[in-house]
N, C-alpha and C positions, 0 to 999 in steps of 0.2 A: 580544663582543656589546655594543653600546651602545644608547641609547634610540632611535636612528634606524634600527636594524636592522629590515628588513621582517619581519613576523610569519611569512611563509612560510618563513623560514629555520629556524624551530623544527621539530624532529622531529615528524612526525605532522600537520603543518599543510600540506595540499595546496591546490590551486586552489579546491576546493569550500569547504573550511573557511575559507580566506582571504576568500572572498566573504561568508560568514556573519559572520565577525568584523567585516568592513567595515560590516555593517548596524548594529552597536553602536558604530561609530566607533573601532574598534581596528584600526589598520593597521601599527603598529610595536610593537616591544618596549616602548618608553616608554609608548605608549597602553595596552598590556596591563597594565603594572605600576601605572598610575594608574586602571585600571578597578576601583575598589575594591568590595568586597562590599557588597551592599545590606542584608544581614541575616546573622545567624549562628544556626544551630540547635544546641541542646543536647539530646542524647539521654539522657533520664533513664530509669532502670529502669522496667519495666512496673509498674503499680499495680492493685490490685483495683478492679473497677467501682464499688463503693460509696465508694471513696476519691478518685475523679476529681472535679476541681473545675470547675464551669461557668465558661467564660471563659478556661480555661487549656488549653494543648496537653499532652495526656497520651498515654501508651501503655498499652494493656491487652493481656494475653495471655488469649485467650478461645476458646471453641468456637462454631462456627456451629450455631445451634439451628433446625433445620428448613430447608426449601427456600426460597431467596431468592425474593421476590415482585417481579415485573417488570410495569410498566405504561408505556404510551406516551401522552403528551399532545402532539398535533401532532408537531413534529420532535424532541421531548425524550423520551429514554428514562430512566425512573426505576427504580432497583433498590433495594429495601428489604431489609435483612438483619438478622435478630435474632441477637444474640450473647450468650453467658452465661459467667460463671465462678461459683465457689462463693459469691461475695458478692451477685450480682444480675445483671440483664440491661440491655442498651441496644440502641437501633436505629441501624444504619448506613445512610446513604443515598448512593448513587452515581448520578451523572448521565452519560448517554451512554457507559456502560461495560457494555453488555449481555453481553459475553463473560465477565464475572465470575460470571454465573449458573452457568456450567459449571465455572469455576475454584474457586469457594468451595464445597467439599463439605460437606454436613451432617455434623456430628460432627468435622470437621477443626479443628485448632488453629492459630491465627495470631496475630501481633502486629499490632494496628491502632493507628496513631498519627495523632491529629488534634485539632482544636479541639472541646472538649466544650461542648455547648449543651443547653438544656432546652426541652422542649415540654410544657407542663403539668407533671406530676410526673415525666415520663420524661426520661432523658438520651439525647442523640443525638450522632452525629458525621456530618458531611457530607464526602464525598470524602476519607476518611482514607487514608494510605499503608499498604501491606500489606508485612509482612516475615516471614521465617522467624525463629524464636527465636534461632538461632545467629548469623545475619546481623545481627540487631538488637543482640545483646550486643557484637558487635565495634565498634559505633559509640558505645556508651554512654560518657559522660564526656567526649566530644570537643566542641570548638567547631567546627562545620562551616560554612565560609563559603558564602553563596549569592549569586550574581551576577545582574545584569540580563541576561536572555537574549533570544534571538530564535528563531523557529521553526526547528528543525533543529540548533540549537546547544545542547548539554547543559551542565549545571553541571559535570559530570565533565570534559568536554573543556576548559573554561576552567581548572579546577583543575590539570589535567595540564600545560597550556601555561604557566600562571603558575609552577608549581613548577620547570619546566625553565628558564624565563627568569630566575628569581631566582638559580638556581645558576650560570648562565652569564654573568650580567650583570656588566659592568665598572663598579663603583661609582666615581663621581668622589670625589675627596678631600673630606673634610668641609669645607664652606664657611663655617660659623660658627666664629669663634675659640673655643678651649677655655673661656675665661672667660665668653663669651656663653652657651654651652651650659650651663655650670654655674649661671650666674645665673638662667637661665630654666628650669632643670631639664628639659632636652630630651635625649632619647636620640638616637643617630646615625640618619641617614637609612636606612642598611642595616638596622638593627634595626627601624626603623619599617615598612619595606616587608615584612619577614618577619612582623612583628607584626600588620599589618593583614590580611594574606592568610592566615596560619597561626598565629593566636595560641595560646599555651600555655594561657592562662586569661584571665579578664575584665580582670585588672590589666594584663597585657601588651597587651591590645587597647586599653585606655584610654590607655596611654602612647604606643602607636603612633599612635593617632588624634590625640592631642594634638600630637605633633610635626608630622604632616602638615597638620593644621589651622592650626597656628602658621605654617608655611611659606607656606600659601596666603594667609592674612590678611596676613602680613608683606610678601609680594610685591605684593599688591593695594594696600596702604596706601602702600608705597614708590612705586608707580606714581601714586597720587593726589597724593602730595606733589610729585612731579616735574611732574605736570599743573598743580598749583596754582601752582608757580613760573612755569610758562609763561603761564598765563592771568591770574594776579592782577595787577591794575593795568594791564591793556591799555587803551590809549586807546579811547574810544568813537568809532569811525569813522562810526557811523550814529546820530547824536543824533536823538531823536524828541520831538516836543511833542504834547500831547493836542489833538485837533481836535474839531470839533462832531460828527463821525461817531460816536465812542464815546459821547458824551453823549446823542445822539439814540437810539442803539441801546438804551442802558440805560433811557431814558424809555419806550420802546415795549415793552420786554419785559413779559410778563403777570405776572411775579413780581419782587419786589425781591431784590437780593443780600442774603445774610446778612451780619452784622457781620464775620465771619471772611473772607468773600469780599471785602468792601469794603477790609479792611485789606491783604490780599494784592494786590489791584488797585492800591492806592496805592503799595505797595512796587515793583511792576512799573513803574508810570509813572515813579517816581523813578529807578529803575535805568536805564531806557531813555533818560531825558533827562540822566543824570548824566555825570560826567567819564570814568568807566571803563565798560568793556564789562560787560553783565549776564551772570552765570553763576549761575542760581538754580534751586533745587528747590522745587516745590510738593508737599508731602505732604498728602494728604487722604483721608479714609475713602471707601469706595465710596459714591457718591451724594451726596458733599458739594458737588459743583458746581465741580470743577477745570476742566472743559472750557470752560465759559462764560467763565471768567477768561482762559484761553488764547486763546479766540476774540477777546476784547477786545484782548489784546496784539497778535494778528495783524492786527486791524482798524486799530489805531493805526499799525502798521508800514506797511500798505497806504496809509493816509491820508497818510503822510509820503513816499510815492513809492517805497517799497522793496518787495522780495519777502520773503515769509515761507514757511517749510516746516513741515509737521506730519507727523512720522513715527510710525506705529503698528506694533505687533508682528505683526499678522496682516492679510491682505487684507480679511477680513470687517470688522474694526474700522476699517481705513482707509476702506473704502467707506461705512461707517456715518457716520464723521466727515465725509466728503466730501458725502454726501447731506444731512446735518444742516446743514452750512455753506451748501450750495446753497439749502436751504429758508429759512434765515435771510436769505440774500442777496435772494431773491425777495420774501419777506414784508415785510422792513424796508428794502428798496431800498439795500442796502449796496454799497460800492464794490469788493467782492471780484470778481476774475476768476479763479475757482478751476479747477484741473485735477487729475485723478487719475492717479497713476503707480504701477502695481503689476505684478508679474512675469508675471501671466497674460495681460496685454494682448498683442495681435499686434504684430509688428515695425512694421507700418505705423502702428498707433495710437500706439506709443511714439515713432516719428519725428516725428509731428505734435505730440505733447506736448513733445518735446525742443526743437522749433523755437519753440513758444510760450514755453518757459522761457528759452531763450537770447536771444530778442528782447525779453523783458520784458513781453510781452503778458499772460502769466499772472503775477498778483501773489500768488497763494497756491497752493502745490503740496502736495497731500496724497498720502501713499503709504506704502510699506513700505521694505524695504532697497533697493528699486529707486531710491530717491532718492539713494543714495550710489554708484551705478554710475559708472564712468569716462565713459560716454557723456553723462552729464547735466552741462550747463554752464549755470550761473546768470548772469543779467544783473546783478543787484544784491541778492544774498541778505543780508538784514540781521537776520533773526530765525529761529532754529531751535527748534522745539518737539518734544520726543520724549515720547511717551506710554508709560507703564510702562517706564521706562528700564532697569530691571534685565534686561529681555529683550534689550537690545542690548549693554550693556557700554561701558566707557569709550572704547575705541578706535573703535567704530562711531559713537559720539556725536561724538568728535573729528573723524572723517572727514567727517561731514555739516557740522560747524561749519567745517571747513577749506575746504568748497566756497565759502564766502562770500569767502574771500581770493582765489579765482580770478576772482570776479565783477568787473564794472566798476561802481563806485559813484560817484555824483556827489561824495560827500565824500572820495573816495580809497579805495584798497584797505584792507581791514582785516578783523578777525575779527568775525563776526556775534554778536549777543546770543544767549545760550543759555538756554532755559527747559525744565526737565525736570519731568514729572508722574509721581507714583507713588502708588498706592493701598495699597502694602505698609505695614502699620502698624508701623513700627519706632520704639521709644522714642527720644526726642530725643538722649539721651546716646550711643546707638549710631549714630543717623543722622548726627551730626556727624563720626563716624569714617568711616562707610561712604560718605558723600557729601562727603568732605573737601575736594573741589575746588569745592564749590557753597555758596552762601548758602542757608539753609533757611527756607522759609515753611511754615506749617501752617494748613490749613483744618480746624478742629476742631469744626465746627458743621454739623448737617444742616438742610436746608430744612424749614420748619415743616409743609409739607403732606405730607411723606412718612409713609406708614403704617408703624409698626414691624413687623418680621417676627416672627411667632409661632414659637417654637422648642420642640422637645421632644427629650430624650435618652432612648433606649429600648434594650432588648436585642433579640436576634434573634427572640424570640417575637412581637414586635410587627409583623413583616413582613406577615402577611396583612391586618392593619388598614391598614398603610401603602399596600399595593397597592390596597385598596378605596378609600382616600382619593384616591389618584392617579387611579383610574378616574372618580371623581365629578368631580374638577377638570377632567379631559379632557372629560367629558360636558358640562361647563358652558362649554366652549370654551377652556380654559386649557391650558398646557403644563408639562412637568416635566423636571428633570434627575435622573439617578441617577449618583452618583460611586462608582467602584471604584478601589482602590489600584493594581491592575496590569492589564496589557493582556491577557495570556493565562496559562493554567495553567502552573505551574512556575517563574514568576519569584520568587514568595515563597510560603512555606508558609502554608496556612490563612487566606488572605485572598481576598476575592472578586476575580474578574477580569472585564474588560469583555466578552470574547467569550462565555464560558459564561453569564454573568449575563444577557446579552441573550436567550439561549435560554430561561432560566428565567422571565424576565419575560414573554416572549411566551406562555409556557404559562400564566402566572398571570393576565394581563390579557385583556380581551375582544378578539376578532379585529379589531374596528373600530379599536382603538388602534394607530396607526402608530409603530413603535419602530425606532430605528437606533442604531448605536454609533459612537464617535469616539475615536481615541487618537493619540498622537504618532508612532507608527511608520507611520501611513498616509501615502500619497503626498500632498504638499501640495495638489495639485489636488483629491484626494478629500476631504481635510479641509475645504477651502474649500466644496466642493459640499455636504457634509453640514451645515456651519454655515449656509450660505445657505438650505438647505431648511428647517432648523429656524427660522431667522429669518422665513422666509416662511410658517411654520405648515403646511408639508407633512409635518412630523414632529411627533408629539405628545409622545413621551418620548425623550430623548436619554441614552443610557448612555455615560459618558465617564470617562476618567482626568482628572487635574487640568489637562489641556491647555486646558480651558475656563475656567481661573481668570482669565485675561484673554482678550480677543479677540472677545467676542460680547456684544451688547446686545439682549435680547429682553424687552421690557416685558410681554409676554403670559405669560411663564413665572412660575408662582406657587408651584411646589413644588421644593425642593432636598432630595434624600434622599442621605445620605452613608453608604455601607457601610464597616465597619471604621474608624469615626471615631476609635477609640482609637489608630490608627496615624499620625495626623496631628498636627501642632502646632496649638494653638488659633488662632494668627494665620492659619495657612493655611485652617483651617476657616471662619474669619470671612471670608477672601477668597472662598472658594467660595460662602458664603452670600450674598455681594454680587451674585451672578448673578441673584437674584430680588429682589422688592421694588422693581422699577424702573418699575412701571406703576400704574394706578389701583386695581387689585384687591388684596385682602388676600393676603399671601404667607406661606409656611410653610417651615420647615426642620426636617427629621427627621434626627437624628444617631443612627445605629444602631451600637451597640458590641457586639462579640462577646466582649468581656472585661467581666465583671460585678464585678470587684474594686471594693471601696469607693472606693479612692483614684482609680481610673480614672473611675468615674462622677462623683465629686466634681469632678475636673478638667474633664470635659466639661460639667458642670452650670453652669460659669461662663458658657458660651454661652447658657444658659437665661435668665440674669439681666441680660445686657448686650448691646447692639448697638453699643457704642463700641469701634472697632478699637484705639484707643490704650490703653484700659483693658485690653482683652484681651491685647494685646501685652505689657503690663507684667506681667500675671498669668502669661503664658506664660514670661516671663523668670524669674519667681520659682519656678515649679513644675518647670521642666526643668533638672535639674542638669547640670554639665559632662560632656560625653561621652555623654549619654543617647542611646540608639539607639532610634528609634521604628520602624525597619524600612521606612519609606517615605521616599525622598529628598525633602526639603523643596524644592519649587520656588518660584521667585519671590524668593528672598533673594539677589539679585545673581548667581544661577547659580553659586555655589561648588560645586566638585566634591565636597568632603568636609565643609567647614565649614558650620555652621548658626549664624546670628547669635543665635538664642535659646539653644540648648543650649550653645553655645560662646562666650557673651558675655564670660566672664572671659578666655578666650584672646584674643579679639578686642581687648579693652582692653589686655591685656599686650603684644600684638604692636604696637598703636598706640604704646604707651609706648616700646617698644624702637626703633621707627622714629624717633620724636621725639628720643630720646637720640642715636641714630646721626647724625641730621641736624645736631644741635647740635655734636657732637664731630668729625665727619668727613663733611661733606655730600657730598663728591665721592668718598668711599671711596678716598682716596689713600694712607692709611697701609698699611704692610706687612701688618698683621694682617687687613686688610679686602680684600686683593687677590683671594682666592678667592671671597669673597662678591660682590665686584663682577663678576668673570668669570661667576659662576653666573647672576646676575640679568640681566647683559647678554645672555647666551646663551639663557636660558630664560624670564625674567620669571615669570609664573605661567600655569598652563593657561588658554588662552583669551585671554591678553593678550600683545601683542608684547613683545620684549625691551626692556630699559631702557637708554637711552643717558645715562650719568652726566655726559657732557661738557656736557649742556644744563642741568645743575643748578647 
């Protein structure tokens, strides 16, 4: 059994289970073994009620005191249960579980395990898990992995499949030379896979995670070095000179560029007129004005008689970019002839756009992944701009850039200029590694007219006030986001999920408030529909996972409320906060932490005192030690499967150093001790990236 073995060949995995596994992108044994746990549970012995700590997951062995009280608010059933032991009492609350009224017998003894919270002087647990005492004791002391799930697929089913796959898997020979493993203190890949899925203890888990993270970073950086070799020093086949078009546009804009924007615009002009092809990243905080600089570059491209392309990660954002550029074109009489190309368009609409692109009639093409489909043929593509590049990855960016070489350009065939925009606040030392094939520009200044967002970090007892505040903002014509870490119950213990939270919110807010939810497991057409409805103000409150971190621009949204904020990195919380504060009205961000530990609240309090993404990213780097597990996969950091550029910054730098040494000593991996390493990366690359061909290095 190897990594390409279909998952259906595992015992107990039939057609139905195969379809469920496919929903979480697990189709082969290799996919399964790299479907790493999202979190780990540690079952500590039950403690007396008076020794439970608010903000921590605890287990209590208690008796049900009295008949459970049940009430219904619209479609939400709420069951309150009072439990006691010799030290005191606490209230348990269950949502949409009315059957427990008959199950939990007054006077009966049970183990309840959940997150302890406070409401005034009282201690409470919401939606705790229920165990018999003997069953609970069997799990004590173990590190239990918890996986990302989908409806119908249980954690136990994944555990069973993973255990079977690990035992039957034919592990390839260790591809790093023994001295390399020793120098970087790496365990074998076999130990790492066992250690990530079934760790004996936290030390074993850290070692496993470090090896797998190192591999992922090493493969990624190796790919970047290869890419840099290919693009560095390419001749500029599309030289561009500044024309009166960009000068007039800047003069007509109702706002001046910031000094940081002016500096970056100067760098772009110099690049596009230079001897070599541009390959540049613009890093800028949310709202720093990256887009207007990109529009200037695209305008310069069009004014020189070439085509430009702007690729966005979602259809909604692509449409917003397109509409914004159309508005600029009409208002300022720009020479753009823009077209939109997205997946949801009809075949007839796409054919018409393809013809306009192929003939050169369209000089600006805005779209999503549809821009890199085989059917798209460009006439003279000279500039490629990708927005939020971490959502695409190196290969997709290369594929769009490669479209320029297919085109027919007056100056001859060649590679187009590449401009990448990212709002992910990565410290410069790491950005140089992560965007190693790009020159890095930074817009580190916000426009003077932006109102700073008002922030607060609170515990769960503040929720009623937060709901009341959201109601007032909605009544004033504004909109709000509420972020939950997971899609549905069961993915992670003791954190809020989008589906159930939407029900709770509908019960707490007035009937007049229109509430909807959004998450990454929805069909793309449904996601687009919800985002478009929110943008059109047909929805007042959007409950979502971090899928909205990029991809939607709603200036009317003034409230961002993040549940279980302690589960996210500071940089990602700052990214989420960037969804508000985009309009003329004062905006607010409420970070709700269910963990009231002093160090947790102090970490989150950094967001209270700064709206500077780069400062926050630097603090995130300091505060999160190597291998720290927050329990929620950080998205937005170049979509690594297990590595996290903040928590694993040390490993990232070590992997970069290892690649640099290898490239100096044996760039083509021709030495005998590097043959297995060469074969491994030629065959596998890294998850999400094509294999590496060392013949081109």
